[in-house]
C-alpha positions as CSV (number, residue, x, y, z in Angstrom):
1,X,-29.7,-18.9,-21.6
2,X,-31.2,-15.4,-21.3
3,X,-28.9,-12.5,-22.3
4,X,-29.1,-11.2,-18.7
5,X,-27.0,-14.2,-17.7
6,X,-23.9,-13.0,-19.6
7,X,-21.4,-11.9,-17.1
8,X,-20.0,-8.4,-17.4
9,X,-16.6,-10.0,-16.9
10,X,-17.0,-11.9,-20.1
11,X,-17.6,-8.6,-22.0
12,X,-14.7,-6.9,-20.3
13,X,-12.4,-9.8,-21.2
14,X,-13.5,-9.6,-24.9
15,X,-13.1,-5.8,-25.0
16,X,-9.6,-6.0,-23.6
17,X,-8.5,-8.8,-25.8
18,X,-9.9,-7.1,-28.9
19,X,-8.0,-3.9,-28.1
20,X,-4.8,-5.6,-27.0
21,X,-4.7,-8.4,-29.6
22,X,-3.4,-10.7,-26.9
23,X,-4.9,-12.7,-24.0
24,X,-1.7,-12.0,-22.1
25,X,-1.9,-8.3,-22.4
26,X,-5.6,-8.3,-21.7
27,X,-4.9,-10.3,-18.5
28,X,-2.4,-7.6,-17.4
29,X,-4.9,-4.9,-18.0
30,X,-7.6,-6.7,-16.1
31,X,-5.3,-7.9,-13.3
32,X,-6.2,-11.6,-13.8
33,X,-4.4,-14.6,-15.3
34,X,-4.1,-15.3,-19.0
35,X,-5.9,-18.6,-18.4
36,X,-8.8,-16.7,-16.9
37,X,-9.2,-14.4,-19.9
38,X,-8.9,-17.4,-22.3
39,X,-11.7,-19.2,-20.3
40,X,-13.9,-16.1,-20.4
41,X,-13.5,-15.7,-24.1
42,X,-14.3,-19.4,-24.7
43,X,-17.4,-19.0,-22.5
44,X,-18.6,-16.0,-24.5
45,X,-18.0,-17.8,-27.8
46,X,-19.8,-20.9,-26.6
47,X,-22.9,-18.8,-25.6
48,X,-22.9,-16.9,-29.0
49,X,-22.2,-20.0,-31.0
50,X,-19.6,-18.0,-32.9
51,X,-15.8,-17.7,-32.9
52,X,-14.7,-14.2,-32.1
53,X,-10.9,-14.6,-32.6
54,X,-8.6,-16.3,-35.0
55,X,-5.7,-17.6,-32.9
56,X,-2.5,-17.1,-35.0
57,X,1.2,-17.3,-34.3
58,X,1.4,-13.5,-34.4
59,X,-1.5,-13.0,-31.9
60,X,-5.2,-12.6,-32.0
61,X,-7.2,-11.5,-35.0
62,X,-10.9,-10.6,-34.8
63,X,-13.3,-12.7,-36.9
64,X,-16.0,-11.0,-38.8
65,X,-18.3,-11.6,-35.9
66,X,-15.7,-10.2,-33.5
67,X,-15.3,-7.1,-35.6
68,X,-19.0,-6.5,-35.5
69,X,-19.3,-7.0,-31.8
70,X,-16.2,-5.2,-30.6
71,X,-17.3,-1.5,-31.1
72,X,-20.7,-2.3,-29.6
73,X,-19.2,-3.8,-26.4
74,X,-16.6,-1.0,-26.1
75,X,-19.4,1.6,-26.4
76,X,-21.6,-0.2,-23.9
77,X,-18.8,-0.5,-21.3
78,X,-17.9,3.2,-21.7
79,X,-21.5,4.2,-21.2
80,X,-21.7,2.0,-18.0
81,X,-18.5,3.6,-16.7
82,X,-19.8,7.1,-17.5
83,X,-23.1,6.3,-15.7
84,X,-21.4,5.0,-12.6
85,X,-19.1,8.1,-12.5
86,X,-22.2,10.4,-12.7
87,X,-23.9,8.6,-9.9
88,X,-20.8,8.5,-7.7
89,X,-20.2,12.2,-8.4
90,X,-23.7,13.2,-7.5
91,X,-25.0,14.0,-11.0
92,X,-23.9,15.1,-14.4
93,X,-20.7,17.3,-14.7
94,X,-20.8,20.7,-16.3
95,X,-17.8,21.9,-18.2
96,X,-16.9,25.6,-17.7
97,X,-14.2,27.1,-19.8
98,X,-12.7,30.3,-18.4
99,X,-10.1,32.5,-20.0
100,X,-7.9,34.2,-17.4
101,X,-5.2,36.8,-17.4
102,X,-2.1,34.9,-16.5
103,X,-1.2,37.3,-13.6
104,X,-4.6,36.8,-11.9
105,X,-4.5,33.1,-12.5
106,X,-1.1,32.6,-10.8
107,X,-1.4,35.3,-8.2
108,X,-4.9,34.8,-7.0
109,X,-7.1,32.1,-8.6
110,X,-4.9,29.0,-8.5
111,X,-4.6,28.9,-4.7
112,X,-8.4,29.1,-4.4
113,X,-9.2,26.3,-6.8
114,X,-9.2,23.5,-4.1
115,X,-12.1,25.3,-2.4
116,X,-14.0,25.5,-5.7
117,X,-13.4,21.8,-6.5
118,X,-14.5,20.9,-3.0
119,X,-17.7,22.9,-3.0
120,X,-18.7,22.3,-6.6
121,X,-17.5,18.9,-7.7
122,X,-20.1,18.7,-10.5
123,X,-18.4,21.6,-12.4
124,X,-15.3,20.7,-14.4
125,X,-13.3,23.9,-14.6
126,X,-11.0,24.5,-17.6
127,X,-8.7,27.5,-17.4
128,X,-7.0,29.1,-20.4
129,X,-4.5,31.8,-19.7
130,X,-4.1,34.8,-22.0
131,X,-2.3,38.1,-22.2
132,X,-5.5,40.1,-21.5
133,X,-6.8,40.1,-25.1
134,X,-9.3,37.2,-25.3
135,X,-12.1,37.2,-27.8
136,X,-14.9,35.3,-26.0
137,X,-17.1,35.1,-29.1
138,X,-14.4,33.3,-31.1
139,X,-12.3,31.5,-28.5
140,X,-15.3,29.4,-27.2
141,X,-14.8,30.8,-23.7
142,X,-17.8,30.8,-21.3
143,X,-16.3,33.5,-19.1
144,X,-13.2,35.6,-19.1
145,X,-11.3,37.3,-16.3
146,X,-9.7,40.5,-17.8
147,X,-7.8,43.5,-16.6
148,X,-8.9,47.0,-17.7
149,X,-11.7,49.5,-17.3
150,X,-14.6,47.1,-17.9
151,X,-15.8,49.0,-21.0
152,X,-15.8,46.1,-23.5
153,X,-18.5,45.7,-26.1
154,X,-20.9,42.8,-26.2
155,X,-20.1,41.5,-22.7
156,X,-21.5,41.8,-19.3
157,X,-18.7,42.8,-16.9
158,X,-18.6,42.2,-13.1
159,X,-16.0,44.0,-11.0
160,X,-13.9,41.4,-9.3
161,X,-11.1,43.3,-7.5
162,X,-8.8,46.3,-7.7
163,X,-5.1,45.7,-8.4
164,X,-3.2,49.0,-8.0
165,X,0.2,49.1,-9.5
166,X,3.4,49.9,-7.6
167,X,7.2,49.5,-8.3
168,X,8.6,46.1,-7.3
169,X,12.2,45.1,-7.3
170,X,14.8,43.0,-5.5
171,X,16.2,44.3,-2.2
172,X,19.6,45.3,-3.6
173,X,17.9,47.7,-6.0
174,X,15.4,48.9,-3.4
175,X,18.3,50.0,-1.2
176,X,19.2,52.6,-3.8
177,X,15.7,54.0,-4.1
178,X,14.9,56.8,-1.7
179,X,12.9,59.1,-4.0
180,X,11.0,58.4,-7.2
181,X,13.6,60.3,-9.2
182,X,16.1,57.5,-8.2
183,X,14.3,55.2,-10.5
184,X,16.2,56.9,-13.3
185,X,19.2,54.8,-12.3
186,X,17.5,51.5,-13.3
187,X,15.7,50.0,-16.3
188,X,11.9,50.5,-15.8
189,X,10.3,47.2,-16.9
190,X,7.0,47.9,-18.6
191,X,3.9,46.3,-20.0
192,X,2.3,47.1,-23.4
193,X,0.3,49.8,-21.5
194,X,2.5,52.8,-22.1
195,X,0.5,55.0,-19.7
196,X,1.2,53.0,-16.6
197,X,4.6,54.4,-15.5
198,X,3.6,58.0,-16.3
199,X,0.4,57.5,-14.2
200,X,2.5,56.2,-11.3
201,X,4.9,59.1,-11.3
202,X,1.9,61.5,-11.4
203,X,0.4,59.8,-8.4
204,X,3.7,60.0,-6.6
205,X,3.9,63.7,-7.4
206,X,7.2,63.3,-9.2
207,X,8.5,64.1,-12.6
208,X,8.2,61.2,-15.0
209,X,11.2,59.1,-15.8
210,X,11.3,57.6,-19.3
211,X,10.7,53.8,-19.2
212,X,13.5,52.2,-21.3
213,X,13.5,48.7,-19.9
214,X,12.2,45.6,-21.6
215,X,8.5,45.4,-22.5
216,X,6.3,42.5,-21.5
217,X,2.8,41.3,-22.3
218,X,2.3,39.8,-18.8
219,X,3.3,40.9,-15.4
220,X,4.3,37.3,-14.5
221,X,7.3,37.4,-16.9
222,X,8.0,41.0,-16.0
223,X,8.3,40.0,-12.3
224,X,10.6,37.1,-13.2
225,X,12.9,39.6,-14.9
226,X,12.7,41.9,-11.9
227,X,13.7,38.9,-9.6
228,X,16.8,38.4,-11.8
229,X,17.7,42.1,-11.1
230,X,16.9,43.3,-14.6
231,X,15.2,46.4,-13.3
232,X,12.1,47.7,-11.5
233,X,8.7,46.3,-12.5
234,X,5.5,48.2,-12.2
235,X,2.9,45.5,-11.2
236,X,0.0,44.8,-8.8
237,X,1.5,44.0,-5.4
238,X,-1.6,42.0,-4.5
239,X,-0.7,39.4,-7.2
240,X,2.8,38.8,-5.8
241,X,2.2,38.5,-2.1
242,X,4.3,35.4,-1.8
243,X,7.4,37.0,-3.3
244,X,6.9,40.1,-1.1
245,X,6.3,38.0,2.0
246,X,9.5,35.9,1.6
247,X,11.6,39.0,0.8
248,X,12.5,38.2,-2.7
249,X,10.6,41.3,-3.8
250,X,10.4,44.7,-2.2
251,X,7.9,47.5,-2.6
252,X,10.3,50.5,-2.3
253,X,7.5,53.2,-2.3
254,X,4.1,53.2,-0.6
255,X,2.5,55.0,-3.6
256,X,0.2,52.9,-5.7
257,X,-1.8,53.9,-8.8
258,X,-5.1,52.4,-10.2
259,X,-4.8,51.9,-13.9
260,X,-7.3,49.1,-14.2
261,X,-9.4,46.5,-12.4
262,X,-9.9,42.8,-12.8
263,X,-13.3,42.0,-14.2
264,X,-15.3,38.8,-14.9
265,X,-16.9,39.1,-18.3
266,X,-19.6,37.0,-20.1
267,X,-20.7,37.3,-23.7
268,X,-24.1,38.9,-23.9
269,X,-25.0,36.9,-27.0
270,X,-25.3,33.7,-24.9
271,X,-27.7,32.9,-22.1
272,X,-26.1,32.5,-18.7
273,X,-25.7,28.9,-17.5
274,X,-26.0,27.8,-14.0
275,X,-22.3,26.9,-13.8
276,X,-21.4,30.4,-14.9
277,X,-23.5,31.9,-12.3
278,X,-22.1,29.6,-9.6
279,X,-18.5,30.5,-10.6
280,X,-19.3,34.2,-10.6
281,X,-20.8,34.1,-7.2
282,X,-17.9,32.1,-5.8
283,X,-15.3,34.3,-7.4
284,X,-16.8,37.5,-6.1
285,X,-17.4,36.2,-2.6
286,X,-13.6,35.5,-2.3
287,X,-12.3,38.6,-4.0
């Protein structure tokens, strides 16, 4: 009998039985009967002229020959499955790891991911959120979406979109705010960027009010506090369109201030890959 006559089903049955230590459990995994698995194992043993299992009262134990064969069969089946996935998927998949500011991920990127997956099924996107202080050279990130002025060392920075800051709060608080000076009545929720509130008051042409509210390292959590009525947040309205649209949040003043921009950065020390270029073009086209 030539080796090409061995049925793939025989090898699958052996692999399942070797991992499960039971014909019954292997049958459940393969959606066949226990008798079918037993018959397939016997057929494989007959062809090899070797026993592959010791049948004991406690279950199946691999013989020496079974122990030699099991990892080879498992690896071969995994390679076959991988090859089939590649063909069905139209080619090899590229993994792209992107670090993303949490606010941008939740407020803009997530709702666009179905479009990326549909258009570029060969790219496996892995998103890691951060508080805007990623270190691409040490975090093994291919790309990073960051907020700031774009003046970072050792990276190429592409401007993605502006995100001007403005006060945001619940309607009950907004009803008490008629002039910027009225903000003194409420805690001013703030980020680690101490200059943001003073910059907004300057843009509004009003005297600055000291920000004494809680401090946050991400606008997402700051907005959650604002939704609970803990004060007034200074955050990019563009990232919280859903909350503004359904009325949970209100923008009491039209004034906005630019204190930074969202950028896509790539370490200059590494050559740009095709997947990185594809993601960049897709991201910028929809910004």
